[in-house]
C-alpha positions in Angstrom: 1.6 -12.0 -8.6 2.7 -10.2 -11.8 -0.8 -10.5 -13.1 -2.3 -9.1 -9.9 0.1 -6.2 -9.9 -0.7 -5.5 -13.5 -4.5 -5.3 -12.9 -4.3 -3.2 -9.7 -4.9 0.5 -10.4 -2.3 3.1 -9.6 -4.9 5.3 -8.0 -7.8 5.2 -5.6 -10.6 7.7 -5.4 -12.5 8.7 -2.3 -15.5 11.0 -2.6 -17.2 13.1 0.0 -20.7 12.0 1.1 -22.4 14.5 -1.1 -20.6 13.0 -4.2 -19.3 16.4 -5.1 -15.5 16.4 -4.3 -13.1 13.7 -5.0 -9.7 13.0 -3.3 -7.3 11.1 -5.4 -4.7 8.8 -3.8 -1.9 8.5 -6.2 1.7 9.7 -6.9 3.0 11.9 -4.0 -0.4 13.4 -3.0 -0.7 13.4 0.8 -3.9 13.1 2.8 -4.2 12.9 6.6 -6.8 10.9 8.6 -7.2 10.1 12.3 -6.0 6.7 13.5 -8.7 4.0 13.7 -10.3 1.7 16.3 -9.1 3.0 19.6 -11.0 1.4 22.5 -10.1 4.2 25.0 -10.4 7.9 25.1 -8.1 10.2 27.0 -10.4 12.4 29.1 -8.2 15.4 29.8 -10.7 17.1 32.0 -10.6 14.1 34.5 -7.0 13.3 33.6 -7.9 9.6 33.0 -7.8 7.2 30.2 -11.1 5.3 30.0 -13.3 3.1 27.8 -15.0 5.1 25.0 -18.7 5.6 24.8 -21.2 6.5 22.1 -21.2 10.1 23.5 -17.4 10.2 22.9 -17.9 9.0 19.3 -20.4 11.8 18.7 -18.1 14.5 20.1 -15.3 13.1 17.9 -17.5 13.3 14.8 -18.5 16.9 15.5 -14.8 17.8 15.9 -13.2 16.0 13.0 -15.4 17.6 10.4 -14.1 21.0 11.4 -10.4 20.3 11.1 -9.3 21.5 7.7 -6.0 19.6 7.5 -7.6 16.3 8.4 -8.7 15.3 5.0 -10.6 12.1 5.8 -12.5 11.1 8.9 -12.1 7.6 10.3 -13.9 5.4 12.6 -11.5 6.3 15.3 -13.3 5.1 18.5 -15.0 1.8 19.4 -17.8 2.5 21.9 -18.0 0.2 24.9 -21.7 0.9 25.6 -23.3 -0.8 22.6 -23.9 -4.5 21.8 -20.9 -6.2 20.2 -22.7 -6.9 17.0 -22.8 -3.2 16.2 -19.5 -2.2 17.6 -18.0 -1.6 14.2 -21.1 -0.4 12.2 -22.3 2.1 14.7 -19.1 4.2 14.2 -19.7 4.5 10.5 -23.4 5.3 11.2 -22.4 8.2 13.5 -20.1 9.6 10.9 -22.7 9.3 8.1 -25.3 11.3 10.2 -22.9 14.0 11.5 -20.1 14.6 8.9 -19.5 14.9 5.2 -15.8 13.9 4.6 -14.6 10.8 3.1 -14.2 8.0 5.7 -11.5 5.4 6.6 -13.1 2.5 8.4 -13.1 -1.3 8.8 -15.3 -4.2 9.9 -14.6 -6.6 12.7 -16.7 -9.5 11.3 -18.4 -10.8 8.1 -21.8 -9.7 9.6 -20.4 -6.3 10.5 -19.2 -5.9 6.9 -22.7 -6.7 5.6 -24.3 -4.0 7.8 -21.6 -1.4 6.7 -22.2 -2.3 3.1 -25.9 -1.7 3.5 -25.2 1.7 5.1 -23.1 2.7 2.1 -25.8 1.5 -0.3 -28.4 3.6 1.7 -26.3 6.7 1.0 -25.5 6.1 -2.7 -28.6 4.2 -3.6 -27.2 1.6 -6.0 -24.1 -0.6 -6.3 -23.3 1.3 -9.5 -23.3 4.6 -7.8 -21.3 3.2 -4.9 -18.7 1.9 -7.2 -18.5 5.1 -9.2 -18.3 7.4 -6.1 -17.0 5.4 -3.1 -16.8 7.4 0.1 -15.3 4.9 2.5 -12.0 3.1 2.4 -11.8 -0.2 4.5 -8.7 -1.3 6.3 -7.9 -5.0 5.9 -5.1 -6.4 8.0 -3.3 -9.7 7.7 -1.9 -11.3 10.9 1.9 -11.6 11.0 3.5 -13.7 9.9 1.5 -14.0 6.6 -1.9 -15.1 7.8 -5.4 -13.9 6.8 -8.3 -14.6 9.1 -11.6 -15.6 7.4 -13.4 -12.3 8.3 -10.7 -10.0 7.1 -10.1 -11.9 3.9 -13.9 -11.9 3.3 -14.0 -8.1 3.9 -11.2 -7.6 1.4 -13.2 -9.7 -1.1 -16.4 -7.7 -0.6 -14.5 -4.5 -1.0 -13.1 -5.7 -4.3 -16.4 -6.9 -5.6 -18.1 -3.5 -4.9 -15.0 -1.4 -6.1 -14.6 0.0 -2.5 -11.0 1.0 -1.9 -9.3 -1.3 0.6 -6.1 -0.4 2.4 -3.8 -3.3 3.2 -2.5 -2.9 6.8 0.4 -5.3 7.1 1.7 -5.2 10.7 5.2 -6.7 11.1 6.4 -6.4 14.7 10.2 -6.3 14.5 11.7 -8.5 17.1 8.6 -10.5 18.0 6.5 -11.4 14.9 9.0 -10.3 12.3 12.8 -10.1 12.0 14.3 -7.6 14.4 16.3 -6.1 11.6 14.6 -3.3 9.6 15.5 -5.0 6.3 14.0 -8.3 7.5 10.8 -6.6 8.7 10.5 -4.7 5.4 10.8 -7.9 3.4 8.1 -9.5 5.5 5.8 -6.5 5.1 6.3 -6.7 1.4 5.2 -10.4 1.3 2.2 -9.7 3.5 1.1 -6.6 1.6 1.5 -8.4 -1.8 -0.7 -11.3 -0.6 -3.5 -8.8 0.0 -3.0 -7.4 -3.5 -3.4 -11.0 -4.9 -6.7 -11.6 -2.8 -8.1 -8.3 -4.0 -7.3 -8.8 -7.7 -8.4 -12.4 -7.8 -11.7 -11.3 -6.4 -12.0 -8.5 -9.0 -9.3 -7.4 -11.4 -8.9 -3.7 -11.3 -10.4 -3.2 -7.8 -8.7 -0.3 -6.0 -6.2 -1.4 -3.4 -3.9 0.8 -1.2 -0.4 -0.6 -0.2 -0.1 0.3 3.5 0.7 -0.9 6.9 1.2 -0.3 10.6 4.6 -1.7 11.5 5.8 -1.9 15.1 9.1 -2.6 16.9 9.5 -4.4 20.2 11.1 -2.4 23.0 13.1 -5.2 24.7 13.3 -3.3 28.0 9.6 -2.9 28.6 8.3 -5.6 26.2 5.9 -3.2 24.6 5.2 -2.8 20.9 6.4 0.7 20.0 4.4 2.1 17.1 5.9 5.6 16.9 9.5 4.8 17.1 12.0 6.2 14.6 12.5 2.7 13.2 8.8 2.3 12.6 8.8 5.7 10.7 11.8 4.5 8.6 10.0 1.2 7.8 6.9 3.1 6.8 8.7 5.4 4.5 10.6 2.5 3.0 7.5 0.4 2.2 5.8 3.4 0.8 8.8 3.7 -1.7 8.2 0.0 -2.5 4.5 0.7 -3.1 5.3 3.5 -5.4 7.7 1.4 -7.3 5.0 -1.2 -7.7 2.7 1.5 -9.0 0.2 1.4 -6.2 -1.2 4.2 -3.9 0.2 4.1 -0.4 -0.8 4.3 3.2 1.0 4.3 6.6 0.2 4.5 10.3 2.6 7.4 11.3 1.9 10.8 13.0 0.9 9.2 16.2 2.5 8.7 19.6 3.0 6.0 22.2 2.8 8.6 25.0 -0.2 8.4 27.4 -0.6 12.3 27.4 -0.6 15.2 25.2 3.0 16.1 26.2 6.4 16.8 24.7 6.8 13.1 23.7 3.4 13.1 21.9 4.5 16.3 20.0 7.9 15.0 18.7 6.7 11.6 17.9 3.7 12.8 16.0 5.5 15.7 14.4 8.5 13.7 13.0 6.1 11.1 11.7 3.9 13.6 10.0 6.8 15.5 8.4 8.5 12.3 7.1 5.2 11.0 5.7 4.6 14.3 3.9 8.1 14.4 2.5 7.7 10.7 1.4 4.5 11.5 -0.4 2.5 8.8 1.4 -1.0 9.1 0.0 -3.0 8.3 3.2 -1.4 9.1 6.5 -3.3 7.5 9.5 -2.4 8.4 13.0 -3.4 11.9 14.1 -5.1 11.9 17.5 -3.8 8.6 18.5 -1.8 7.8 21.8 -0.8 4.7 23.7 0.1 2.2 21.0 -3.0 3.1 18.9 -5.3 2.1 21.9 -6.3 5.6 22.8 -7.7 8.7 21.1 -7.4 12.2 22.4 -9.6 14.9 21.0 -7.2 17.5 22.2 -4.3 15.8 20.5 -6.4 15.4 17.3 -6.9 19.2 17.4 -3.1 19.8 17.9 -2.3 17.3 15.2 -4.4 19.1 12.7 -1.9 21.9 13.1 1.0 19.5 12.6 -0.7 18.3 9.5 -1.0 21.9 8.2 2.7 22.5 8.9 3.5 19.1 7.1 1.5 20.2 4.0 3.3 23.5 4.0 6.7 21.7 4.2 5.8 19.4 1.4 4.9 22.4 -0.8 8.5 23.7 -0.3 10.0 27.0 -1.4 8.5 28.2 -4.6 10.0 30.6 -7.1 7.1 32.9 -7.9 8.1 36.6 -7.8 11.8 37.0 -8.6 11.1 39.8 -10.9 9.4 41.8 -8.1 12.2 41.5 -5.5 14.5 44.3 -6.7 11.7 46.7 -6.1 10.8 45.0 -2.8 14.4 45.5 -1.6 14.4 49.1 -2.7 11.2 49.6 -0.7 12.8 47.9 2.4 15.8 50.2 2.2 13.6 53.3 1.8 10.9 52.4 4.4 13.1 50.2 6.7 10.2 47.8 7.0 7.9 45.7 4.7 5.1 45.1 7.2 2.8 47.5 5.2 4.0 46.5 1.8 1.7 45.5 -1.0 4.1 42.6 -1.5 3.6 41.4 2.1 -0.1 41.6 1.9 -0.2 39.8 -1.4 2.0 36.8 -0.3 1.7 36.5 3.4 -1.3 34.0 3.6 0.0 31.8 0.9 3.7 31.7 2.0 3.2 31.3 5.7 1.1 28.7 7.5 -1.0 30.4 10.3 -1.9 27.9 13.0 -5.0 28.3 15.2 -5.1 29.2 18.9 -3.8 25.8 20.0 -0.3 27.0 19.1 0.8 29.8 21.3 2.6 32.7 19.4 1.5 35.5 21.6 4.1 38.1 22.6 5.1 39.1 26.1 5.8 37.1 29.2 4.1 39.1 32.0 1.1 36.7 32.2 1.9 33.0 31.9 -0.4 31.6 29.1 -2.6 28.6 29.5 -0.7 25.3 28.8 -1.3 23.4 25.6 -3.8 21.0 27.1 -5.9 23.8 28.7 -5.9 25.7 25.3 -6.9 22.6 23.5 -9.7 21.7 26.0 -11.2 25.1 25.6 -11.1 25.0 21.8 -12.5 21.5 21.5 -15.5 22.4 23.8 -16.1 25.6 21.7 -16.1 23.6 18.4 -18.2 20.8 19.6 -20.8 22.9 21.3 -21.3 25.2 18.3 -21.2 22.5 15.6 -24.0 22.2 13.0 -23.8 19.0 10.8 -23.7 19.5 7.1 -26.9 18.8 5.2 -25.5 16.3 2.6 -27.8 13.3 3.0 -31.5 13.4 2.2 -34.3 12.3 4.6 -35.0 9.2 2.6 -31.4 8.2 2.9 -31.3 8.8 6.6 -34.5 6.8 7.2 -32.9 3.9 5.3 -29.7 4.1 7.3 -31.7 4.2 10.5 -33.6 1.1 9.4 -30.4 -0.7 8.5 -28.9 0.0 12.0 -32.0 -0.8 13.9 -32.3 -4.2 12.3 -28.6 -4.8 13.2 -29.0 -3.6 16.7 -31.9 -5.8 17.5 -33.5 -4.9 20.9 -30.9 -2.2 21.6 -32.5 1.2 20.8 -30.2 3.7 19.0 -30.8 7.2 20.4 -29.0 9.5 17.8 
């Protein structure tokens, strides 16, 4: 164990698809990404939760690229209308064709990992270039208590061999598959996460590995696994501290909600999680957009959560001492003019000091005309963004053709239409 911890790097790098910009996961740097692998979409227009389709995946891709406070995209939806053998890889394929951000993803099988590796090689060209500028981080989750399935352990091994960052998603479920006490669940999480570090470093010493998880607590009244409870957020912040103590980059599933709608419960569960994660300096925060115990994605919630992430980043930055020498003159101006709204000082600092949310957040004055509610505002903005989206031109035609060939071989008789 000590040898594995000594060889595991203290940082992980994720590059954009173009290979131009690099995000560093280390220290207290915070990055937000949508939760992954939801099998359902909340269709707010029809007011139903339904199985996701490829069209839903494409709408998600067009939206996530436009959200400035969502730092990485993720393979957030599993489409129900494609063959099982490409259920994991088609999500990555869609993001590669439509977006440019780094990606958090994962494979369901050994064969799926092979396809997703080939897609990455189609983009970067060689194993050496992929190792130098990885753009995807793979989630690898042990099964509590302390078990690794063959496909997931193999995926972790492949990631290590190719220097692809792997995030370890230990999932102790307090009261069911882990001790009910937070201390006990935390100890079990530590053992499960450390086992992943060992598998990674035995496969290739120095391979980037991220210390993460997706804890849960059993609600004994409903027998549901709560994933957005306060206790889950406490466990997540605590294991992030352990990860930092061990010198590893960190990850957590917080900033999500167990609600079934974009409502007050979704707001407070997601907001408290995002704020605590930012203040804890968790390097990769997975969860924006997620509802219903990580089973459902809402595009409207993802849009709303982008604003929560913007607020959380502003909170993390704190109150900065930057112009104390100017303040005597500013107060003199205030006394003289009785306002500072037109002051040079206000114009100089307003945009940096104050986070300005988009139209999803209602700050309009007056109460004569009731404003549209949050869901209606979000629906309109999602439609506008998706309908006007132009994908970035970051991958060349030869790379695209190679990706298409990889996917068509994997799909067999099924014809991909995007």
